[in-house]
Biotite code that builds the C-alpha atoms (Angstrom):
import biotite.structure as struc

atoms = struc.array([
    struc.Atom([0.000, 0.000, 0.000], chain_id="A", res_id=1, res_name="MET", atom_name="CA", element="C"),
    struc.Atom([2.790, 2.436, 0.847], chain_id="A", res_id=2, res_name="THR", atom_name="CA", element="C"),
    struc.Atom([4.485, 1.711, -2.496], chain_id="A", res_id=3, res_name="GLY", atom_name="CA", element="C"),
    struc.Atom([1.308, 2.656, -4.411], chain_id="A", res_id=4, res_name="LYS", atom_name="CA", element="C"),
    struc.Atom([1.045, 5.914, -2.478], chain_id="A", res_id=5, res_name="LYS", atom_name="CA", element="C"),
    struc.Atom([4.668, 6.746, -3.259], chain_id="A", res_id=6, res_name="GLN", atom_name="CA", element="C"),
    struc.Atom([4.184, 6.067, -6.972], chain_id="A", res_id=7, res_name="VAL", atom_name="CA", element="C"),
    struc.Atom([0.999, 8.149, -6.993], chain_id="A", res_id=8, res_name="LYS", atom_name="CA", element="C"),
    struc.Atom([2.824, 10.991, -5.213], chain_id="A", res_id=9, res_name="GLY", atom_name="CA", element="C"),
    struc.Atom([5.708, 10.850, -7.691], chain_id="A", res_id=10, res_name="ILE", atom_name="CA", element="C"),
    struc.Atom([3.331, 10.849, -10.679], chain_id="A", res_id=11, res_name="LEU", atom_name="CA", element="C"),
    struc.Atom([1.363, 13.794, -9.271], chain_id="A", res_id=12, res_name="LEU", atom_name="CA", element="C"),
    struc.Atom([4.621, 15.658, -8.666], chain_id="A", res_id=13, res_name="GLY", atom_name="CA", element="C"),
    struc.Atom([5.782, 15.009, -12.236], chain_id="A", res_id=14, res_name="LEU", atom_name="CA", element="C"),
    struc.Atom([2.428, 16.115, -13.656], chain_id="A", res_id=15, res_name="MET", atom_name="CA", element="C"),
    struc.Atom([2.524, 19.309, -11.572], chain_id="A", res_id=16, res_name="ALA", atom_name="CA", element="C"),
    struc.Atom([6.074, 19.956, -12.771], chain_id="A", res_id=17, res_name="GLY", atom_name="CA", element="C"),
    struc.Atom([5.019, 19.564, -16.398], chain_id="A", res_id=18, res_name="LEU", atom_name="CA", element="C"),
    struc.Atom([2.127, 21.970, -15.847], chain_id="A", res_id=19, res_name="PHE", atom_name="CA", element="C"),
    struc.Atom([4.439, 24.575, -14.331], chain_id="A", res_id=20, res_name="VAL", atom_name="CA", element="C"),
    struc.Atom([6.909, 24.213, -17.208], chain_id="A", res_id=21, res_name="VAL", atom_name="CA", element="C"),
    struc.Atom([4.203, 24.631, -19.847], chain_id="A", res_id=22, res_name="SER", atom_name="CA", element="C"),
    struc.Atom([2.770, 27.691, -18.056], chain_id="A", res_id=23, res_name="GLU", atom_name="CA", element="C"),
    struc.Atom([6.207, 29.315, -17.942], chain_id="A", res_id=24, res_name="ALA", atom_name="CA", element="C"),
    struc.Atom([6.059, 29.872, -21.686], chain_id="A", res_id=25, res_name="TRP", atom_name="CA", element="C"),
    struc.Atom([2.673, 31.586, -21.772], chain_id="A", res_id=26, res_name="ALA", atom_name="CA", element="C"),
    struc.Atom([1.628, 35.120, -22.613], chain_id="A", res_id=27, res_name="PHE", atom_name="CA", element="C"),
    struc.Atom([-1.620, 37.107, -22.601], chain_id="A", res_id=28, res_name="CYS", atom_name="CA", element="C"),
    struc.Atom([-2.840, 40.012, -24.717], chain_id="A", res_id=29, res_name="VAL", atom_name="CA", element="C"),
    struc.Atom([-5.300, 42.393, -23.009], chain_id="A", res_id=30, res_name="SER", atom_name="CA", element="C"),
    struc.Atom([-7.488, 44.773, -25.015], chain_id="A", res_id=31, res_name="ASN", atom_name="CA", element="C"),
    struc.Atom([-7.780, 48.091, -23.142], chain_id="A", res_id=32, res_name="ALA", atom_name="CA", element="C"),
    struc.Atom([-9.293, 49.877, -26.166], chain_id="A", res_id=33, res_name="THR", atom_name="CA", element="C"),
    struc.Atom([-12.914, 50.451, -27.186], chain_id="A", res_id=34, res_name="ALA", atom_name="CA", element="C"),
    struc.Atom([-12.446, 48.547, -30.444], chain_id="A", res_id=35, res_name="THR", atom_name="CA", element="C"),
    struc.Atom([-12.109, 44.839, -31.294], chain_id="A", res_id=36, res_name="PRO", atom_name="CA", element="C"),
    struc.Atom([-8.556, 43.694, -31.997], chain_id="A", res_id=37, res_name="LEU", atom_name="CA", element="C"),
    struc.Atom([-6.991, 40.882, -33.981], chain_id="A", res_id=38, res_name="PHE", atom_name="CA", element="C"),
    struc.Atom([-3.649, 39.502, -32.750], chain_id="A", res_id=39, res_name="ALA", atom_name="CA", element="C"),
    struc.Atom([-1.350, 37.134, -34.606], chain_id="A", res_id=40, res_name="ARG", atom_name="CA", element="C"),
    struc.Atom([2.105, 35.758, -33.945], chain_id="A", res_id=41, res_name="SER", atom_name="CA", element="C"),
    struc.Atom([4.741, 36.497, -36.570], chain_id="A", res_id=42, res_name="LEU", atom_name="CA", element="C"),
    struc.Atom([6.627, 33.284, -35.893], chain_id="A", res_id=43, res_name="ASP", atom_name="CA", element="C"),
    struc.Atom([5.856, 29.587, -35.811], chain_id="A", res_id=44, res_name="SER", atom_name="CA", element="C"),
    struc.Atom([3.662, 29.575, -32.694], chain_id="A", res_id=45, res_name="SER", atom_name="CA", element="C"),
    struc.Atom([0.476, 29.934, -34.787], chain_id="A", res_id=46, res_name="LYS", atom_name="CA", element="C"),
    struc.Atom([-1.244, 32.145, -32.202], chain_id="A", res_id=47, res_name="PHE", atom_name="CA", element="C"),
    struc.Atom([-4.120, 34.195, -33.559], chain_id="A", res_id=48, res_name="GLN", atom_name="CA", element="C"),
    struc.Atom([-7.102, 35.620, -31.736], chain_id="A", res_id=49, res_name="ALA", atom_name="CA", element="C"),
    struc.Atom([-9.956, 38.082, -31.946], chain_id="A", res_id=50, res_name="ASP", atom_name="CA", element="C"),
    struc.Atom([-10.012, 40.080, -28.708], chain_id="A", res_id=51, res_name="ILE", atom_name="CA", element="C"),
    struc.Atom([-13.115, 42.037, -27.705], chain_id="A", res_id=52, res_name="ALA", atom_name="CA", element="C"),
    struc.Atom([-12.779, 45.368, -25.851], chain_id="A", res_id=53, res_name="PRO", atom_name="CA", element="C"),
    struc.Atom([-12.001, 44.790, -22.180], chain_id="A", res_id=54, res_name="GLY", atom_name="CA", element="C"),
    struc.Atom([-11.115, 41.114, -22.742], chain_id="A", res_id=55, res_name="LYS", atom_name="CA", element="C"),
    struc.Atom([-7.874, 39.161, -22.985], chain_id="A", res_id=56, res_name="GLN", atom_name="CA", element="C"),
    struc.Atom([-6.639, 36.065, -24.793], chain_id="A", res_id=57, res_name="LYS", atom_name="CA", element="C"),
    struc.Atom([-3.779, 33.895, -23.600], chain_id="A", res_id=58, res_name="CYS", atom_name="CA", element="C"),
    struc.Atom([-1.592, 31.344, -25.299], chain_id="A", res_id=59, res_name="CYS", atom_name="CA", element="C"),
    struc.Atom([-0.198, 28.759, -22.867], chain_id="A", res_id=60, res_name="PRO", atom_name="CA", element="C"),
    struc.Atom([2.554, 27.281, -25.058], chain_id="A", res_id=61, res_name="ASN", atom_name="CA", element="C"),
    struc.Atom([3.351, 29.877, -27.680], chain_id="A", res_id=62, res_name="CYS", atom_name="CA", element="C"),
    struc.Atom([6.873, 30.979, -26.829], chain_id="A", res_id=63, res_name="ILE", atom_name="CA", element="C"),
    struc.Atom([9.765, 28.964, -28.188], chain_id="A", res_id=64, res_name="ASN", atom_name="CA", element="C"),
    struc.Atom([12.046, 28.277, -25.192], chain_id="A", res_id=65, res_name="PRO", atom_name="CA", element="C"),
    struc.Atom([15.117, 28.490, -27.440], chain_id="A", res_id=66, res_name="ARG", atom_name="CA", element="C"),
    struc.Atom([14.196, 32.015, -28.626], chain_id="A", res_id=67, res_name="ARG", atom_name="CA", element="C"),
    struc.Atom([12.690, 33.089, -25.312], chain_id="A", res_id=68, res_name="GLY", atom_name="CA", element="C"),
    struc.Atom([10.137, 35.364, -26.962], chain_id="A", res_id=69, res_name="LYS", atom_name="CA", element="C"),
    struc.Atom([7.530, 35.602, -29.688], chain_id="A", res_id=70, res_name="THR", atom_name="CA", element="C"),
    struc.Atom([6.711, 38.509, -32.002], chain_id="A", res_id=71, res_name="SER", atom_name="CA", element="C"),
    struc.Atom([3.109, 39.702, -32.268], chain_id="A", res_id=72, res_name="LEU", atom_name="CA", element="C"),
    struc.Atom([1.221, 41.883, -34.730], chain_id="A", res_id=73, res_name="LEU", atom_name="CA", element="C"),
    struc.Atom([-1.917, 43.410, -33.219], chain_id="A", res_id=74, res_name="ILE", atom_name="CA", element="C"),
    struc.Atom([-4.357, 45.281, -35.460], chain_id="A", res_id=75, res_name="VAL", atom_name="CA", element="C"),
    struc.Atom([-7.658, 47.149, -35.224], chain_id="A", res_id=76, res_name="SER", atom_name="CA", element="C"),
    struc.Atom([-10.303, 47.518, -37.890], chain_id="A", res_id=77, res_name="GLY", atom_name="CA", element="C"),
    struc.Atom([-9.216, 44.165, -39.351], chain_id="A", res_id=78, res_name="TYR", atom_name="CA", element="C"),
    struc.Atom([-11.006, 43.058, -42.509], chain_id="A", res_id=79, res_name="VAL", atom_name="CA", element="C"),
    struc.Atom([-10.226, 39.455, -43.493], chain_id="A", res_id=80, res_name="PRO", atom_name="CA", element="C"),
    struc.Atom([-9.918, 38.392, -47.111], chain_id="A", res_id=81, res_name="VAL", atom_name="CA", element="C"),
    struc.Atom([-13.337, 37.701, -48.593], chain_id="A", res_id=82, res_name="SER", atom_name="CA", element="C"),
    struc.Atom([-14.985, 37.674, -51.986], chain_id="A", res_id=83, res_name="LYS", atom_name="CA", element="C"),
    struc.Atom([-16.056, 41.316, -51.919], chain_id="A", res_id=84, res_name="ASN", atom_name="CA", element="C"),
    struc.Atom([-13.370, 43.006, -49.823], chain_id="A", res_id=85, res_name="SER", atom_name="CA", element="C"),
    struc.Atom([-9.689, 43.707, -49.614], chain_id="A", res_id=86, res_name="GLN", atom_name="CA", element="C"),
    struc.Atom([-7.782, 42.627, -46.509], chain_id="A", res_id=87, res_name="PRO", atom_name="CA", element="C"),
    struc.Atom([-6.507, 45.340, -44.250], chain_id="A", res_id=88, res_name="GLY", atom_name="CA", element="C"),
    struc.Atom([-6.643, 47.145, -40.956], chain_id="A", res_id=89, res_name="TRP", atom_name="CA", element="C"),
    struc.Atom([-6.739, 50.689, -39.604], chain_id="A", res_id=90, res_name="GLN", atom_name="CA", element="C"),
    struc.Atom([-4.226, 50.642, -36.739], chain_id="A", res_id=91, res_name="GLY", atom_name="CA", element="C"),
    struc.Atom([-1.396, 48.348, -35.698], chain_id="A", res_id=92, res_name="GLU", atom_name="CA", element="C"),
    struc.Atom([1.329, 47.748, -33.172], chain_id="A", res_id=93, res_name="CYS", atom_name="CA", element="C"),
    struc.Atom([4.061, 45.143, -33.056], chain_id="A", res_id=94, res_name="ARG", atom_name="CA", element="C"),
    struc.Atom([5.645, 43.800, -29.914], chain_id="A", res_id=95, res_name="VAL", atom_name="CA", element="C"),
    struc.Atom([7.929, 41.012, -28.710], chain_id="A", res_id=96, res_name="ASP", atom_name="CA", element="C"),
    struc.Atom([6.746, 39.202, -25.616], chain_id="A", res_id=97, res_name="THR", atom_name="CA", element="C"),
    struc.Atom([8.911, 37.091, -23.351], chain_id="A", res_id=98, res_name="ALA", atom_name="CA", element="C"),
    struc.Atom([7.865, 34.204, -21.127], chain_id="A", res_id=99, res_name="GLU", atom_name="CA", element="C"),
    struc.Atom([4.970, 34.987, -18.807], chain_id="A", res_id=100, res_name="SER", atom_name="CA", element="C"),
    struc.Atom([4.490, 38.233, -20.702], chain_id="A", res_id=101, res_name="GLY", atom_name="CA", element="C"),
    struc.Atom([1.350, 40.290, -20.442], chain_id="A", res_id=102, res_name="ASN", atom_name="CA", element="C"),
    struc.Atom([0.772, 42.700, -23.302], chain_id="A", res_id=103, res_name="ILE", atom_name="CA", element="C"),
    struc.Atom([-1.739, 45.525, -22.846], chain_id="A", res_id=104, res_name="THR", atom_name="CA", element="C"),
    struc.Atom([-3.020, 47.292, -25.945], chain_id="A", res_id=105, res_name="VAL", atom_name="CA", element="C"),
    struc.Atom([-4.256, 50.880, -25.575], chain_id="A", res_id=106, res_name="THR", atom_name="CA", element="C"),
    struc.Atom([-5.248, 53.626, -28.000], chain_id="A", res_id=107, res_name="GLY", atom_name="CA", element="C"),
    struc.Atom([-7.901, 54.020, -30.668], chain_id="A", res_id=108, res_name="SER", atom_name="CA", element="C"),
    struc.Atom([-8.934, 52.248, -33.854], chain_id="A", res_id=109, res_name="ILE", atom_name="CA", element="C"),
    struc.Atom([-6.379, 54.227, -35.888], chain_id="A", res_id=110, res_name="THR", atom_name="CA", element="C"),
    struc.Atom([-3.551, 54.433, -33.328], chain_id="A", res_id=111, res_name="SER", atom_name="CA", element="C"),
    struc.Atom([-2.583, 51.485, -31.123], chain_id="A", res_id=112, res_name="LEU", atom_name="CA", element="C"),
    struc.Atom([0.108, 51.161, -28.484], chain_id="A", res_id=113, res_name="SER", atom_name="CA", element="C"),
    struc.Atom([1.398, 47.817, -27.171], chain_id="A", res_id=114, res_name="CYS", atom_name="CA", element="C"),
    struc.Atom([3.218, 47.592, -23.852], chain_id="A", res_id=115, res_name="ARG", atom_name="CA", element="C"),
])
């Protein structure tokens, strides 16, 4: 019985350790504007998100540990490619985020600031 408890304790410890490691490479983007935003990574992490005003989106495993950061493009007034429209946006900011980074976007639809 004691052996089973030890194995269970070791497995729980390993699982907790893996969770902590994966969380260490997370970041969040918070929208502190009055306009919807679209955020996309400019590297291989494949992060992309629509972020409503006053909301945030996080990516738990988006930063490459070897690089230690990821580059983001955040835009407002985003129009995706469709049959009857041209793609584009009205405002943008670019930022690099490191592990456990929290990016806050402020400004207006035509002028964004990322910090």
